[in-house]
Backbone as a ProteinNet text record, in pm:
[ID]
protein_1_A
[PRIMARY]
MKPKINNPFFDFFKLVFVGVFGAVSAYAAVSLFSIIFVGIGFYLINHYNKPETKMLKELQTGQYVGIVFAIIGFLPYIQYFFMSFMFEAGSYGLHELIGN
[TERTIARY]
1335.9	1361.6	1410.2	1353	1390.8	1524.6	1603.8	1730.6	1703.1	1778.6	1762.4	1848.2	1790.9	1862.9	1928.6	2059.6	2134.4	2188.7	2099.9	2140	2079.4	2160.5	2104.1	2007.5	2025.8	1934	1796.6	1795.1	1668.2	1589.7	1658	1591.4	1536.6	1614.4	1568.8	1447.8	1449.5	1336.3	1211.5	1226.2	1111.1	1055.5	1143.4	1100.6	1024.8	1076.3	1010.5	878	875.6	753.1	643.4	677.3	578.8	531	621.1	582.5	489.4	521.2	435.8	301.4	302.3	176.3	89.2	150.2	74.8	14.6	91.2	39.3	-74.2	-58.3	-162.9	-289	-271.1	-388.9	-460.2	-386.9	-451.6	-533.7	-477.7	-553.6	-675.1	-659.8	-773.2	-883.1	-845.5	-945.3	-1019.7	-948.2	-1014	-1106.3	-1062.6	-1146.2	-1271.1	-1255.7	-1370.9	-1469.8	-1419.5	-1503.4	-1582.6	-1513.9	-1580.1	-1684.6	-1650.7	-1744.6	-1870.2	-1853.2	-1968.7	-2058.6	-2000.9	-2083.4	-2146.5	-2072.3	-2130.5	-2236.2	-2213.3	-2313.4	-2441.6	-2429.6	-2549.1	-2621	-2544.3	-2605.1	-2678	-2615.1	-2680.4	-2805.3	-2798.4	-2915.9	-3031.2	-3002.3	-3108.4	-3165.8	-3079.5	-3127.2	-3215.9	-3173.9	-3249	-3378.5	-3373	-3488.1	-3601.4	-3567	-3668.6	-3704.8	-3660.8	-3697.1	-3844.9	-3914.3	-4055.2	-4062.8	-4162	-4176.1	-4203.1	-4151.4	-4172.4	-4112.3	-4007.9	-3937	-3788.4	-3716.1	-3571.2	-3512.5	-3386.3	-3325.9	-3329.2	-3287.9	-3277.8	-3368.4	-3479.9	-3569.2	-3658.7	-3736.6	-3824.6	-3770.2	-3686.7	-3615.6	-3706	-3692.2	-3761.1	-3661.3	-3710.2	-3623.7	-3517	-3555.3	-3458.7	-3349.6	-3383.8	-3282.4	-3183.7	-3230.4	-3137	-3039.2	-3087.8	-2999.8	-2899.9	-2944.9	-2855.3	-2748.3	-2784.6	-2685	-2580.6	-2622.8	-2528.4	-2434	-2487.4	-2401.3	-2301.6	-2344.5	-2253.6	-2145.5	-2181.1	-2080.4	-1979.5	-2026.4	-1934.5	-1841.1	-1893.4	-1809.8	-1704.5	-1732.9	-1636.2	-1538.8	-1554.6	-1467.7	-1318.4	-1276.7	-1132.4	-1068.6	-1149.7	-1095.8	-1121.2	-1166.4	-1198.6	-1072.8	-957.1	-833.3	-804.7	-835.1	-811.8	-908.1	-1027.9	-1125.7	-1072.7	-1019.7	-967.2	-835.8	-752.6	-628.2	-654.1	-758.7	-789.1	-832.5	-909.3	-946.7	-824.6	-734.6	-616.2	-524.2	-515	-433.1	-488.2	-618.6	-680.3	-672.2	-689.9	-680.1	-538.4	-439.6	-300.6	-266.5	-316.4	-293.4	-357.6	-480.1	-550.4	-477.6	-434.7	-362.8	-231.8	-159.1	-31.9	-55.5	-155.6	-184.6	-228.9	-303.2	-343.5	-224.2	-129.7	-12.1	80.4	99.8	191.4	120.5	-10.2	-83.4	-124.7	-134.5	-182	-329.1
-5727.3	-5817.4	-5738.1	-5769.9	-5697.5	-5748.3	-5657.8	-5704.1	-5781.2	-5887.1	-5968.3	-5909.3	-5900.4	-5844.7	-5959.9	-5955.9	-6061.5	-6009.6	-5967.6	-5916.9	-6008.1	-6062.2	-6152.3	-6081	-5953.4	-5878.5	-5864.6	-5856.6	-5848.9	-5978.5	-6091.2	-6219.8	-6229.9	-6184.2	-6184.3	-6092.4	-5975.6	-5882.8	-5946.7	-6017	-6084.7	-6190.7	-6264.1	-6368.5	-6307.6	-6201.5	-6135.5	-6074.6	-6013.5	-5952.4	-6056.7	-6170.2	-6275.6	-6332.6	-6349.6	-6400.6	-6306.9	-6177.8	-6079.7	-6069.2	-6072.1	-6066.8	-6188.1	-6304.4	-6424.4	-6416.5	-6365.6	-6353.6	-6252.3	-6140.4	-6037.4	-6088	-6160.9	-6212.5	-6318.9	-6396.9	-6495.5	-6425.4	-6320.7	-6244.6	-6176.9	-6128.9	-6065.6	-6167.3	-6289	-6392.5	-6430.6	-6443.1	-6474.1	-6360	-6237.8	-6122.9	-6117.2	-6143.8	-6144	-6254.3	-6372.1	-6481.8	-6438.8	-6377.3	-6335.3	-6227.7	-6130.8	-6021.9	-6075.9	-6167.3	-6222	-6301.2	-6391.6	-6475.9	-6398.4	-6308.3	-6228.6	-6133.9	-6080.2	-5994.4	-6068.3	-6189.5	-6270.4	-6301.1	-6335.8	-6366	-6246.8	-6128.8	-6009.9	-5975.8	-5991.2	-5963.9	-6056.1	-6185.1	-6279	-6251.1	-6218.1	-6186	-6062.4	-5963.2	-5838.5	-5855.9	-5934	-5950.9	-6028.9	-6132.8	-6217.5	-6173.9	-6057.5	-6006.1	-5966.7	-6003.8	-5963.3	-5813.1	-5749.6	-5604.6	-5572.6	-5460.3	-5409.6	-5499.9	-5575.6	-5653.7	-5624.2	-5653.8	-5637.6	-5744.3	-5722.8	-5802.7	-5953.8	-6000.3	-6144.8	-6191.9	-6127.4	-6167.3	-6284.3	-6272.6	-6381.4	-6432.5	-6536.1	-6584.1	-6663.5	-6635.7	-6708.6	-6806.5	-6894.6	-6994.1	-6926.8	-6823.7	-6751.5	-6685.8	-6643.9	-6583.6	-6687.6	-6809	-6915.5	-6944.5	-6944.8	-6966	-6850.5	-6728.2	-6612.7	-6621.7	-6671.6	-6689	-6791.9	-6899.4	-7001.3	-6941.8	-6861.1	-6795.3	-6701.7	-6626.4	-6535.5	-6612.9	-6723.9	-6804.7	-6861.4	-6906.2	-6955.7	-6843.4	-6720.8	-6607.9	-6571.7	-6598.5	-6566.3	-6680.3	-6796.2	-6910.4	-6884.9	-6808.9	-6787.1	-6713.3	-6645.9	-6567.4	-6633	-6758.4	-6825.9	-6851.1	-6858.6	-6881	-6766.4	-6644.2	-6530.2	-6531.2	-6582.5	-6596.2	-6691.6	-6806.3	-6903.2	-6857.1	-6784.5	-6733.6	-6636.4	-6555.7	-6461.3	-6535	-6643.6	-6722.8	-6787.4	-6841.1	-6906.3	-6805.4	-6684.6	-6581.4	-6544.9	-6525.7	-6491.2	-6606.8	-6729.4	-6844.8	-6860.5	-6839.6	-6847	-6737.5	-6618.8	-6508.4	-6536	-6587.3	-6620	-6732.8	-6834.8	-6946.4	-6903.1	-6813.6	-6766	-6685.2	-6600	-6520	-6609	-6714.2	-6807.6	-6886.3	-6917.5	-6995.4	-6915.6	-6787.8	-6708.7	-6639.8	-6653.7	-6605.6	-6460.5	-6400.7	-6260.2	-6255.5
-1085.7	-975.5	-855	-737.9	-617.5	-564.8	-509.5	-451.6	-322.1	-300.3	-180.2	-68.7	51	164.9	240.1	252.9	321	453.2	538.6	669.2	775.7	867.2	969.4	1063.5	1085.2	1170.5	1105.3	972.9	901.5	916.7	911	931.9	1074.2	1171.7	1310.5	1326.9	1262.5	1268.8	1209.4	1096.3	1036.3	1130.9	1196.4	1289.8	1408.7	1465.7	1578.7	1534.1	1417.8	1367.2	1348.2	1291.1	1269	1402.8	1498.5	1629.9	1704.3	1702.3	1769.1	1698.7	1568.1	1493.5	1524.1	1536.7	1571.2	1710.6	1806.9	1943.5	1950.1	1884.3	1885.3	1815.1	1706	1636.1	1719.3	1798.9	1886.1	1993.5	2055.7	2155.2	2092.1	1970.1	1900.8	1872.1	1834.8	1808.4	1935.5	2047.5	2175.1	2215.9	2197	2231.7	2144.9	2017.1	1927.4	1965.1	1998.7	2046.6	2169.9	2264.7	2389.4	2363.8	2281.4	2253.1	2185.8	2091.1	2019.6	2114.4	2193.6	2278.6	2393.8	2455.5	2564	2507.4	2388	2325.6	2294.3	2240.6	2214.3	2345.1	2448.1	2577.5	2635.7	2630.5	2683.8	2603.6	2471.6	2388.7	2425.8	2443	2478.4	2617.3	2711.3	2846.1	2842.1	2767.2	2759.2	2678.5	2570.3	2482.1	2549.8	2624	2685.5	2827.7	2869.1	3001.8	3002.5	3110.5	3122.8	3141.7	3082.8	3103.1	3250.3	3293.3	3429.5	3536.8	3504.5	3605.8	3595.3	3703.2	3698.7	3606.9	3568.9	3461.6	3487.8	3601.5	3624.7	3738	3759.4	3868.2	3830	3725.2	3679.9	3547.3	3556	3437.9	3344.5	3217.4	3111.5	3048.1	2963	2898.8	2812.2	2740.2	2657.2	2738.9	2859.9	2945.7	2995.8	3022.9	3060.7	2947.9	2825.9	2710.5	2700.4	2727.6	2726.2	2833	2949	3055.9	3014.6	2949.4	2902.3	2798.5	2705.7	2606.9	2674	2774.4	2843.6	2917.1	2979.5	3049.1	2949.6	2834.2	2730.7	2685.5	2675.5	2635.1	2738.1	2865.5	2971.4	2999.8	2938.3	2966.3	2942.2	2840.1	2824.9	2942.8	3023.5	3134.1	3268.9	3272.4	3396.7	3480.2	3416	3489.9	3586.2	3547.3	3634.8	3752.4	3731.2	3838.4	3945.3	3903.2	3999.3	4060.5	3983.5	4039.9	4153.1	4141.8	4249.7	4375	4360.5	4477.8	4542	4462	4517.4	4585.3	4530	4592.9	4729.9	4737.4	4865.3	4964.5	4916	5005.4	5058	4973.5	5017.9	5117.2	5093.3	5186.5	5321.4	5318.3	5442.8	5517.6	5442.8	5505.2	5567.5	5499.9	5555.6	5680.9	5681	5799.9	5916	5888.1	5993.5	6043.9	5955.5	5993.5	6085.2	6055.2	6137.3	6252.4	6262.3	6379	6374.3	6257.4	6251.1	6234
[MASK]
++++++++++++++++++++++++++++++++++++++++++++++++++++++++++++++++++++++++++++++++++++++++++++++++++++

């Protein structure tokens, strides 16, 4: 039988370890989701590309499906896309307000 550790710091360490492990595993799951969907999208875009044309010039049906898969893969990061627009809009509005 293993000896039981009765240290309050050990319990706190276990709690922090489990919390950090949960957060890291959530980020890993989101990253894996994104990699899979963007990879499928890129494969479809590349596979259905007409020979001797640029990548997205003459789109085929399979390429449209690939674009949809890529957009689904980028959805977890759409908040950063909108945050950058709001930051620039706020900066522009402030400069217009103070007359610079």
